[in-house]
N, C-alpha and C positions, 0 to 999 in steps of 0.2 A: 170393381167386381159387380157383376150383374146380379140383381135381386130376383129370386124366383118365388119368394114366399107369397106373392099376390096370386100365383097360379095354383095354390093349394085348393083342393076340393072344398075344404072348409077353411076359408081365410081367417087369419088371426085378427083380432080386434086391436085397436090402439092400446087398450088397457092390457091385453095379453102381451103385447110387444114391450110395454113398459115393465111388466113383471119379469119378462125374460131378461131385460137389461139389468134389473135389480138382482136377479138370480146370478147373472154373470158377474156382478160386483160382489158376490159372496154374501149377500144379505140373507138373513134367516127369515122364516115365515113371519115371525113376530116383528122383525125390523121392517119388512115390507109392509105389513099391516099398519104399523105406526106411521111410516112415511106417507102412505096413501090414504090414511084415515079410514081404514076398513078393518073388519074383524079378521082374526086369523083363519076362521072357518071360510070366509069369503076368499081369502088368498089361496087356501087349500083347494077350493072349488075351481078357481081360475087355473091353478097349476095342473089339476087333474084334466081339465079341458084342453090345456096346451099339450099335455102329454098325449092325449087321444088324437088331437089334430096332427101332431108330428110323428105319431106312431113310435113313441119311446116310453121307457119305463122309469126314468129317473131324471133328476135335475141335471146330471152330467149329460144325459142324452138330449135334454132340451138345449143345452148350451152347444153341444156338438152339432146338432142339426141346424140350430140358429146360425152358426158360422157357415155351414155348408150352403144354406139358402140365402145368405147375404143379409140376414136380419141383423146380425152382429158383425163387426169388422175389427180386425186387429188394429190396435193403435200403434203408430210408429213412434218409438221412443228413441229419438235421435240423441246420441251422446257426443259430447265434444272431447 
């Protein structure tokens, strides 16, 4: 899948992409803050900037657009 997120008018930072990945893993704001050694307020600020850059209103919107842009990719779960 081709990635288009680098073409965003306001590109995402490496930290914002890291937070998107954690949101996709169903981590709460508190869990993300703990994992990244940041305050919950800092995570809320990052999430708000991500939503503005992606023109979405929620964490679900972040994940949806992240998949559409190729920031996130579906994992293949091969079963035998």
